[in-house]
C-alpha positions, 0 to 999 in steps of 0.5 A: 540505539534506542530511538532508531528502534523507535523511529521504526518501531512508529514508521513500520505500525505508520505504514503498515498499521492493522492490516499488511497486504493493505500496505504490500498493495500500495507499495506494489502501486507506487513502484507499478507507476513510476516504472510505467512513467520512467520506463516506459514513458507512459502517463501513468497518474491513474495507476495509483487513486485506481489501486487505493479504491483496489485496496479498499474495497479488496480491505473491506470486503476481507473484513465483512465476510463473515468466517467458519 
């Protein structure tokens, strides 16, 4: 069972890393893209790169703002 815990710890650290909000943004974008493609039959390839750039901008803004 130790290898299972190590496997989980590696992937959690790799995906979530320092910013859990970024991971949630990308997972949400993947789910919405999949729903648009499979349910609504929309060619939604553009949504994922747009979400990555928006999430990156949001993360950089949060990291560079001064806190009182």
